[in-house]
Each structure stands twice: as structure tokens, then as C-alpha cells.
N, C-alpha and C positions, 0 to 999 in steps of 0.2 A: 435529394436525401443523401447524406454522407454514409460512410460504411458503418459507423456506430449507430446511427439512427436505424439503418436497415437491420442491424444485429438485434436491437431492442424490439423492433417490430416483429421480427421472426421468432423471438424467444421470450418465454415468460420470465426467465432468469438468465443471467450471463455468468458462466463459470469462469472464475479467474484462475491464476496459477497459485503456487505455494512459494516457499522460501527460495531465494537465490543463494544467499550466503551459506546456508546449511549444506546445500548441494555442492557448491564449489569447495567447501572445506573437505567434504567427502572425496572430492576429486584432487585434493592436494594443496589447496590454498592454506597458507599458514596464518595463524591468528595474528592480527595486527597488520598484515599485508593488505594493500588496496585491491579489492575485487575488480575495480574499474580497469586496472591495468591489464587484467586478463583478457579484456576485449581485443587487445592487439597482440598480447603474448601468446595466448592460448584460445583463439576464437573457436576452435573445434570443441573445446571443453564447455565453453559458454553455450554454444549452439546445441550441444548434447543435452544440457539442462532444459533449454527451451523445448527441444524435441520431445523429451520425456513428458513434459507437461501437456504438450499438444496431444500426444498419444494417450494421456490420461483423460483427455476430454476438454481441456481449457479452451475457452473462446477468446480470451485476452491473455497475452503474456507480457509481463513487465520487463523492461530492459535492465541490464546489469549496470545501472547508472545511479543508484540510490545516493551514493556519496560523490556525485560527479560535479558538484559546484566548486568554484575556485577555493572556497574556504575549507571544504573537506579535503580536497586534493592537496592543498598547501601542507597539510599534516605529513604528506609523503613526498613533498618537493615536486609535485606534479601540477601545480596551479597554472602553468603555461600550456598544459595539454588538455584543457577543458574541451575545446572543440574536437580535437582528435579522438579522445576517449569516448565522448558522448555520441559522436557520429558512428564510431565503431560499434558501440553498444546497440544503437538502433539498427544498424546494418546487420548485425548478427541475428537479432530477433526477426528482422524483416525477411532474411533468407529462409528461416524456418517457417514463418507464417505463410509465405508465398508458396511453399511446397506442401502445405498441409492439405489433407483430404477434406477438411471442413473449413468454413470461414473462420479465420483467426486474425485478430487485430493486435497491433503492437502499441503498447502504452509506454510512453517515455517516463520512467521513474525519476522523480525529483524529491529527494529527502531534505530535511532541515540542514541549515548551514552549520549547526553546532555552536553558533555564536548567540549571545544574548543581545536582543535589540534594545535600543534606547527607550526609556531612561535607565533601565536596569543594567544594560550593558553598553557597548560602544558601537554596535552595528546599527547604522541608520536605515530607515525605510528605503531611501534612494539607493544606498549601497547594495542592499539585499535585492532590490528590484533589478539592478544592473547585472548582478551575479546570476539570478534566475533567468534573465533574458538571454544571457550568454549560453547557459545550459540548454534552455528550451530551443533556441535557434539551431544548435548542433543536433539535437534529437530530431527535430523536424527535417533537417537536411539529410539525416541518416535513414529516414523513412518511417518515423513514428506516425501512427494514425491519430493518436490523442496524447495528451500529457496527463501524468498521474502524480499529483502532489500528495505525498504520504508521510505518515508518522510525525505529524506536526503537533506542537504543543502551544504555540503562540498564534493568536488570530492575526496579529499584525504581520507576522512572517508569512502566513497563508495569503493575506492580501497582497503582500509584496511579490510573492511567487506568482499569483494570478496576474497581477499587473505586468510583471516582467515577461511572463509567457505571452500575454496578449500583445505586448509591444514588439515581440519577436516573430510571431507567426499567428496563423488563424486556426490552429487545431483546437478541437474540443478539449475541455479541461475538467478533470475530476479531482476532488480533494478529500483527504481523510485525515483525522486526527487520532491521537492515542490517549485514551482515558484511563490511565493506569494508576492514578492516585485518588483512591476513594471515589471512583467514577467521574473524576475530573482529569484534565490534563495537568502536567506538572506546573503549568503557568496559571492554574486555577479556573480553566474554562470548562463549563458543564456541557453535556450533550445538547441541552436546550439552547444555551447561548451560542454554541457552534452552529446549529442548524438555522437559528434565527439570523445570525450574521452572514454566514456563508450562503444562505438561501437568497440573499440579495445580490449575489455576484454572478448570476446567470451561469452556473456551473452545470455540467452534464450529470454529475452525480456527487453526492456528499456522504460521508460516513465515518467509519472507524476501522482502524487496523492495529495490529500488534497488541500491546496490553498484556493482561493477565489471564488470557484464555477465553474459551467460548462463552462461559456464563456472563462475563463482563460485557462482551460484545453484544450478546442477546439483550441485555439490559439497556445498553446504549441505543441499539436499533429500535427497541420498544419506545424509548423516550423520544427519539427523533421522529419516529412515525407519528406519535401522538401530537407532536408540535407542528409538523408540516407533512401531511399525508401525500402531498403531490410531488415531492422531490425523490427521484430514484436514489435508493440508499445502498451504500457499500458496507459489506461485512467481511473483514479479512482478519480473522483471529489467529493468534499464535496457537500452536498445537499443545495447549495446556501450559503447565508451568515447568521451567527448566530445573533439573536437579543434577548435581554433580555426582556421577557414578565413576569412581576411580579418577582418572584424568579426563573423562569425557562428560560433556554437558548433554543430558538426555531430557527430552520433553515427554511429559507423561500423557499427552493427548494422543491416543491410538487412532488409527484410521476409523475405527467404529465410533469413537467419541466424536470425531470431526464429522462423520456422516450424519450423526444425530443433530449436531450443531447446524449443519448446512440446511437441513430440512426445517429446523426450528426458526432460523433467521428468515428463511423464505416465507414461512407462515406469518412471521412478525412484520414482514413488509420489505425485506431487502431484495434487490434485484441483481446486484453485483456481489457474488459470493465466492470466497476463496480462502486461502490460508496464508499465514505470515510465518514468523520464526518457527523453526522446527517442522514445518509442513513439507511433505515430500510428494512425489507423484502418486505414491500409494494412498496418501491421504486424499488427494484430489480425485483419484479414481473411486474411492469409497464415497466421497461426497457426491460425485456424479450419480452413482448407483442409488443413493438415497433420494436425490432430486428427481430422478427419472422413475422412481417407484420400484426399482429392481430389488431393493431391500427395504424392509419396513422398520421405521423408528417410532418411538413413543410420541404421542401428541405433545405439542408445545404447551407449556404452562407459562403464561406471561409473567415476567419477573415482577416482583412486588416493589413498589416505590418505597424508598427508605424514608425514615422520619426526617424532620427539619426541612421539608420542602421536597418537591418532585425530584430534584437532583442531589439532595443531601447537602451537607455543609461543604463549602469549598475548602480545599486543603491550603495550608500555608505554602507560599511559593518557595521553591528551593532551586538552587543552581542546576541547570540542565546538564545531564551527562551526555556523552556522545554515543547515541544509540545507532547501531547499524542493523539494517534488516538482515535477518539470518534465515 
């Protein structure tokens, strides 16, 4: 039994962490700068973020490597430092996890390349597979316990990431997509399509992250659970919707809102529960309190399926923007 299997056996749910980018920006990261470089420039600041989430109760912490593929790093002229930056990302999280008072696992975060795959774009499946293998290998070498493919929109890119990861190491793999366009991904994938396709890849967990806040994630989890009740599900919602207040981007999901969301997605069937953009240790602490029954939240009301089918009409495909986990 590996450490992840032991964690699942010992816990009804697994509490994830919250945002990394949001916390690093609070620590001084400038907009547009690569967070991954901070793994070697300011490892103490990165470790401080991990430590804050561990103290809030997280069972799994994600490495600061969301944009760690050669394609994302190329935007900053760092494409030749993939191995270095990803190994450092995993090592920073590993140091905090090993010193934690409760079992904490390190998940190697792997975000999308930011490129469109063929035939809509120029990135081929094999090129994507090689890039993800390069990143996965470095994360494993740095001490990750599992790999966490996240914020994906294209099923072919997820498949390439999984294949690349498996060619590089034997770590367990989780994958989540973002359904932020009328309950579909930007590439037109519905929650039902996602769980049906990814459910055949022998993944440790499947689910949703980022998006348009807790209500959206609750709906996605509900649909995925109805489609395949046997797969452990991931729910990692943004802390509400971002709003520009002066020069600052503020998320409207308070810790109380995220606490209710955590208990709701648990009732709907999610086992891996955390926060994404805008979420902080305060949000994770409130979520833990709701999940342990320390605070009471309203009972869940299962989201209603929309008209035009269980997943609603697929949106028109549009060019993907470069999203970074915040």
C-alpha cells in the first residue's frame, strides 16, 4: 500500500491546499513574473506557503510548478531549467511535508502547456507527452508522492500528460479539468465526457478545479458522481468570483462560503476537497472546520440539471488563454 492509498484508507475525505499564486503575490511576486523561479530564488517564501496550508489542516500540498513545462517556462526564457525548477518545487514541498505533525503528501502540480493541440493548433500529442514526461520526471526526483494534472481544458492534453507522466515514473496520478464555460471546458468537454474518458485511464482521482466558484464545482461533482460513482472525485473551487477593487483583484468567496462548499461537495461525493484561485489558509481552515463538524453549514441541495441534456449545450470553442493557478 502506497502513502496515498493509506491516506484514503485512514480518512473519509482528503483536505487539499488552496492557491499558491495568490499567496506568493502577497509575498511580493510581481504580476507576470514566473512563480516557478521562486523555488530557487526564494525557497523560504515558497515553503512558508506550504507550511501555512499544513497548519490549516491540508493532507496534500501541491508543488509550486503549475507552469513548469518547457512551453510555459519558455515565455520567461526559462525552458532550459525545467528539471531544476521542478525538482526544487518538489523539494520545497517535501521539506515541509516531512516536518508536518500529521501525514502530508506532496502532489506535483502539472498545468496545461498553454498551447493548442493539433488539429486546432500546432502542438502534437507526442510533443506534449515529451514535455510532460520531462516535468514529471523532475517532480518525482524532487520527492513528489503523486502527480497532479490540473486546470485542463483538452482531453487530448490530459491523455498526453498522463502518458508522459507514466513514461517517466511510477507515481499515482490525479487529473482535474476546469468547466468554466457553461459547465463545459473551453474546448467543449462536459463533466460527463470527462469522467467517461478519464475514467478509463486508471487514475487515482478525477475532478474539477478553478472555474467560476463553488456552485459550478458542486454541479460538476454532482454530474460526475452520477456518471461514475466509483471514481474518487476532486473538488478544488476558486474562492468565488474575482472583482477588481481599486488596483487589487479580490475574490468574493469568504472562508464561510468556502466552508459550506466543502461540506456540500463532500455530501455530493467528493473525496479530495480544497480551494483554487483566491483561496488562502484561512479558507482551508474554515473548510476543515466544516468537514470535521466544528461548524454547522446548511444541508446540500443537489444542483439542478439544466435543459438541453444533462450537461447542457456545449459552448463554441474559443482560443485558450493562458491561465495560471492563483
